[in-house]
C-alpha positions as CSV (number, residue, x, y, z in Angstrom):
1,M,109.2,105.9,105.2
2,N,106.1,107.5,103.6
3,R,108.3,110.3,102.1
4,K,110.6,107.7,100.4
5,I,107.6,106.0,98.9
6,L,106.2,109.3,97.7
7,L,109.5,110.2,96.1
8,W,109.8,106.9,94.4
9,L,106.3,107.2,93.0
10,F,106.9,110.7,91.9
11,G,110.1,109.6,90.1
12,G,108.2,106.8,88.5
13,Y,105.5,109.3,87.4
14,C,108.2,111.6,85.8
15,A,109.8,108.6,84.1
16,C,106.5,107.5,82.6
17,M,105.9,111.1,81.4
18,M,109.2,111.2,79.6
19,F,108.6,107.7,78.1
20,A,105.2,109.0,76.9
21,L,107.0,112.0,75.3
22,V,109.4,109.7,73.5
23,L,106.5,107.6,72.2
24,L,104.7,110.8,71.1
25,R,107.8,111.8,69.1
26,V,108.1,108.4,67.5
27,S,104.5,108.4,66.5
28,F,104.8,111.9,64.9
29,T,107.9,110.7,63.0
30,H,106.1,107.6,61.7
31,S,103.0,109.6,60.7
32,W,105.1,112.0,58.6
33,I,106.9,109.1,56.9
34,S,103.7,107.3,56.1
35,F,102.4,110.3,54.2
36,G,105.4,110.1,51.9
37,V,107.0,113.3,53.3
38,H,110.6,112.8,54.2
39,E,111.4,113.8,57.8
40,D,112.6,117.3,58.1
41,P,115.0,117.8,61.1
42,L,113.4,121.2,61.8
43,V,109.9,119.7,62.0
44,G,111.1,116.9,64.3
45,H,112.8,119.5,66.6
46,V,109.7,121.7,66.7
47,L,107.4,118.7,67.5
48,M,109.7,117.5,70.2
49,A,109.8,121.0,71.7
50,L,106.0,121.2,71.7
51,A,105.8,117.7,73.2
52,A,108.2,118.7,76.0
53,V,106.3,121.9,76.7
54,F,103.0,120.0,76.8
55,G,104.5,117.4,79.1
56,L,105.9,120.0,81.4
57,L,102.6,121.8,81.6
58,L,100.9,118.5,82.4
59,L,103.5,117.8,85.1
60,F,103.0,121.2,86.7
61,F,99.3,120.8,86.5
62,A,99.5,117.4,88.3
63,I,101.8,118.9,90.9
64,G,99.4,121.8,91.5
65,I,96.5,119.4,92.0
66,G,98.5,117.3,94.3
67,I,99.5,120.2,96.4
68,Y,95.9,121.4,96.6
69,V,94.6,117.9,97.6
70,Y,97.4,117.5,100.2
71,H,96.6,120.7,102.0
72,D,92.8,120.3,101.6
73,S,92.8,116.7,103.0
74,R,95.0,117.8,105.9
75,K,92.5,120.6,106.8
76,R,89.7,118.0,106.7
77,G,91.4,115.5,108.9
78,M,92.0,112.9,106.1
79,E,95.2,111.0,105.2
80,P,97.0,113.6,103.0
81,I,99.7,111.5,101.4
82,L,97.3,108.7,100.5
83,W,94.8,111.1,98.8
84,T,97.6,113.0,97.0
85,L,98.9,109.7,95.6
86,V,95.3,108.6,94.5
87,V,94.7,111.9,92.8
88,I,98.0,112.0,91.0
89,L,98.3,108.3,90.0
90,V,94.7,107.4,89.0
91,P,94.3,108.5,85.4
92,Y,91.8,110.7,83.7
93,F,91.0,112.7,86.9
94,I,89.0,109.8,88.3
95,G,91.1,110.0,91.5
96,L,90.3,113.8,91.8
97,I,86.6,113.0,91.3
98,I,86.7,110.3,93.9
99,Y,88.4,112.6,96.4
100,L,86.0,115.5,95.8
101,A,83.0,113.1,96.2
102,T,84.3,111.5,99.5
103,R,86.0,114.2,101.3
104,K,85.0,115.1,104.8
105,P,83.6,118.5,105.8
106,L,85.9,121.1,107.1
107,K,86.6,121.3,110.8
108,S,85.7,124.5,112.8
109,T,88.0,126.2,115.2
110,C,86.9,127.3,118.7
111,P,87.2,131.1,119.1
112,S,88.3,130.9,122.7
113,C,90.9,128.0,122.9
114,G,91.7,127.4,119.2
115,A,90.9,123.6,119.3
116,T,89.4,122.0,116.3
117,A,85.9,120.5,116.4
118,P,83.7,118.8,113.8
119,W,81.9,121.2,111.5
120,E,78.4,120.4,112.9
121,A,79.5,120.8,116.6
122,S,77.8,123.6,118.5
123,F,80.2,123.5,121.5
124,C,84.0,123.1,121.8
125,P,85.0,119.6,122.9
126,S,88.0,121.1,124.8
127,C,86.6,124.0,126.7
128,G,82.9,123.7,126.3
129,R,82.3,127.2,125.0
130,A,79.8,127.8,122.2
131,I,81.4,127.7,118.7
132,C,78.3,129.0,116.8
133,R,74.8,130.1,117.6
134,S,72.5,127.3,118.8
135,C,68.8,126.7,118.7
136,P,67.0,127.6,122.0
137,K,64.8,124.5,121.7
138,C,66.9,121.7,120.4
139,K,70.4,123.2,120.9
140,G,71.4,122.3,117.3
141,A,73.8,124.5,115.3
142,I,72.3,127.4,113.4
143,Q,73.7,128.9,110.3
144,N,74.2,132.6,110.2
145,G,71.1,134.4,108.8
146,A,68.7,131.5,109.3
147,R,65.1,132.4,110.4
148,F,64.2,128.9,111.4
149,C,66.0,126.0,113.0
150,H,66.8,123.3,110.4
151,A,66.4,120.5,113.0
152,C,63.2,121.3,114.8
153,G,61.6,124.2,112.8
154,V,61.3,126.7,115.7
155,E,61.4,130.4,114.7
156,L,64.5,132.1,115.8
157,A,64.7,135.6,117.3
158,K,66.7,138.0,115.3
159,A,70.2,138.4,116.8
């Protein structure tokens, strides 16, 4: 059912884009006539071709952003179809800004069993093995190359 909704929305987006191109063509024609220049068929065809190329570039750009958001939100455990629709349908890149501001952190993968765990997890929830280095005092996750624990401040031995 979600794919049907997505296809209908994508079709509506394409139809709105074509309608905008027609309006762009009409506005160019009226601006030429208002300056007292008779419409030249060659100028009209060139303007329409430029408008079509510009519209196709915008469409490909929107599709590229949608594909990126779909895959990125899937990796982060968010609802990919919802966020893709928000990014594509909310104008002026406001949807993309909202997505980038509210997205969840990436999930880490356990090196032994391959299960996914929250980014801040020190141990795998499936097998219990350590995912990353942990602090000897508070057992918090330690970033690679850190000299001190960010949670308790204890100095770490070089490993």
